[in-house]
C-alpha positions as a printed Julia matrix, in Angstrom:
201×3 Matrix{Float64}:
   0.91  103.25    8.44
   2.24  106.38    7.7
   0.84  106.3     4.5
  -2.63  105.7     5.13
  -2.34  108.67    7.86
  -1.39  111.13    4.76
  -4.4   109.43    3.41
  -6.52  110.09    5.9
  -5.17  113.38    6.35
  -6.54  114.42    2.55
  -9.27  112.82    3.17
 -10.15  115.21    6.12
  -9.31  117.93    3.82
 -10.73  117.44    1.5
 -13.96  116.57    3.16
 -14.0   120.08    5.38
 -13.89  122.39    1.99
 -16.12  119.69    0.3
 -18.71  120.74    3.64
 -17.49  124.0     4.2
 -18.44  124.93    0.37
 -22.07  123.37    0.46
 -22.73  125.61    3.37
 -21.79  128.68    2.67
 -22.86  128.46   -1.3
 -26.07  127.18   -0.1
 -26.61  129.67    2.6
 -28.67  132.84    2.03
 -25.77  134.88    4.27
 -22.7   133.27    2.56
 -21.99  136.21    1.71
 -22.08  137.62    5.97
 -19.03  136.52    8.11
 -19.16  132.68    9.19
 -19.17  132.58   12.55
 -20.47  129.89   15.55
 -22.8   132.08   16.58
 -24.31  133.71   13.87
 -24.84  130.89   11.39
 -25.24  127.92   13.15
 -21.63  126.45   12.28
 -21.22  123.31   13.55
 -17.95  121.59   13.88
 -16.53  118.54   14.85
 -13.36  116.79   14.92
 -11.75  113.26   15.65
  -8.42  112.27   16.72
  -7.17  110.71   12.96
  -4.51  108.59   14.84
  -7.37  106.74   17.22
  -9.7   106.42   14.02
  -6.92  104.6    12.14
  -5.9   102.31   15.08
  -9.61  101.0    16.2
 -11.02  100.45   12.21
 -11.59   97.49   11.75
 -11.36   97.58    7.94
  -7.84   99.07    8.03
  -6.55   96.15   10.41
  -7.41   93.39    8.59
  -5.87   94.89    4.88
  -3.34   96.11    6.65
  -2.98   91.86    8.16
  -3.65   91.26    4.45
  -0.99   94.03    2.81
   1.78   92.7     5.53
   1.59   88.98    5.09
   2.33   89.49    1.45
   4.85   91.42    1.96
   6.1    88.66    4.47
   5.72   86.67    1.87
   7.36   88.66   -1.24
  10.34   89.18    1.41
  11.23   85.44    2.35
  10.5    85.04   -1.55
  13.42   86.73   -2.72
  15.54   86.04    0.32
  14.65   82.15   -1.04
  16.58   83.41   -4.22
  18.98   85.56   -3.65
  20.16   82.64   -1.2
  19.86   80.03   -4.06
  21.75   82.9    -6.83
  24.54   83.21   -4.19
  25.09   79.44   -3.37
  25.24   78.73   -7.64
  27.5    81.6    -7.63
  29.84   80.24   -4.95
  29.67   76.64   -6.68
  31.23   78.11   -9.49
  33.99   80.51   -8.49
  34.81   76.95   -6.18
  34.88   75.27   -9.65
  35.97   77.84  -12.36
  39.48   76.05  -12.6
  38.38   73.0   -13.16
  35.91   73.71  -16.31
  37.46   75.13  -19.51
  37.0    78.27  -20.47
  33.76   77.82  -22.67
  32.27   75.81  -19.81
  33.39   78.7   -17.34
  31.65   81.22  -20.07
  28.81   79.74  -20.59
  28.13   79.42  -16.52
  28.28   82.81  -16.52
  26.41   84.1   -19.13
  23.72   81.58  -17.03
  24.24   83.25  -13.99
  24.46   86.61  -15.67
  21.06   86.51  -17.04
  19.68   84.66  -13.38
  21.61   87.67  -11.91
  19.07   89.96  -14.15
  16.26   87.52  -13.51
  16.42   88.18  -10.29
  16.22   92.14  -10.1
  13.47   92.38  -12.52
  11.55   89.8    -9.79
  12.28   92.48   -7.11
  11.67   94.93   -9.41
   8.08   93.87   -9.62
   7.16   92.42   -6.83
   8.55   96.07   -5.34
   5.68   97.72   -8.03
   3.17   95.31   -6.96
   3.15   95.7    -3.48
   3.21   99.43   -3.77
   0.4    98.92   -6.5
  -1.33   97.56   -3.31
  -0.6    99.89   -1.02
  -1.77  102.71   -3.11
  -4.88  101.0    -3.67
  -5.25  100.27   -0.2
  -5.24  103.97    0.64
  -7.37  104.25   -1.8
 -10.92  102.14   -0.77
  -9.58  103.44    2.62
 -10.05  106.97    1.19
 -13.38  106.4     0.25
 -15.2   104.58    2.97
 -14.23  107.13    5.29
 -14.71  110.18    2.79
 -18.25  108.57    2.33
 -18.58  108.21    5.8
 -18.11  111.4     6.59
 -20.03  113.05    3.84
 -23.24  110.85    4.99
 -22.38  110.95    9.39
 -22.07  114.48    8.63
 -25.71  115.02    6.75
 -27.54  113.47    9.24
 -25.98  115.06   11.39
 -25.94  118.62   10.69
 -21.89  119.27   10.32
 -20.14  121.29    8.6
 -16.46  121.16    9.16
 -15.04  117.88   10.11
 -11.71  118.83   11.2
  -8.63  115.94   12.32
  -7.08  116.93   14.82
  -3.63  116.67   16.4
  -0.47  117.79   17.62
   1.09  118.0    14.43
  -2.72  119.87   12.72
  -3.35  123.54   12.6
  -6.21  123.44   15.87
  -5.1   124.38   18.78
  -7.56  124.38   21.3
 -10.76  121.98   20.81
 -13.18  121.54   23.54
 -13.32  117.8    24.32
 -17.31  117.9    23.74
 -16.78  118.64   19.61
 -14.59  114.96   19.88
 -16.51  112.83   17.39
 -13.43  110.15   16.97
 -15.67  107.42   19.06
 -18.48  107.61   17.22
 -17.1   107.94   13.9
 -15.19  104.93   15.04
 -18.54  102.84   15.92
 -20.42  104.17   12.54
 -17.44  102.73   10.21
 -16.62   99.28   12.26
 -20.19   99.05   11.55
 -20.67   99.46    7.68
 -17.65   96.89    7.82
 -18.8    94.22    9.44
 -22.36   94.94    7.7
 -20.37   94.38    4.12
 -17.87   91.25    5.51
 -20.78   89.61    7.25
 -19.29   89.78   10.77
 -21.71   90.37   13.48
 -19.84   90.81   16.84
 -19.91   92.94   19.86
 -18.08   96.45   18.63
 -14.58   96.94   21.04
 -15.02   99.79   23.82
 -12.82  102.61   23.5
């Protein structure tokens, strides 16, 4: 979830920069000092943690990702246990083997150890690729939604507001977290064919 929070932060920074640039580059008074009362700059903010917590798409995809991670983890445990059992069996019987037999078993165990390490590396890379894929999909969806929402509602800047942000104060009237959550979830339900009553916040 930490990686996803970082992604949302990047999304918001890009959105802020893009909207800010579009607004001032197209405004006849772009060279004049910016100010809320001077040029009608419309600002809002979202609480990132709240949006992530209630975004149905993210919850569903994160659940799939977690399930896949658990399956891979269990598979690795099973493989490691199987290899450990073979190693213990070899150690118990090595005194009853010829030098040639012992060498053959050791080589076989060595190959199995290498294969296990390769499998673990591939599984880790696969999970990282899945996480990157999820992060990119989240980035694309939130960015597209914020651009559309900002255009339709006349917002020039949308900020992220929490204890880690640079915003020290923001009026509750500027908080559009609920509207963004509802909008994102409406889009997700349409895309996935799920028709259910939005969760009340």
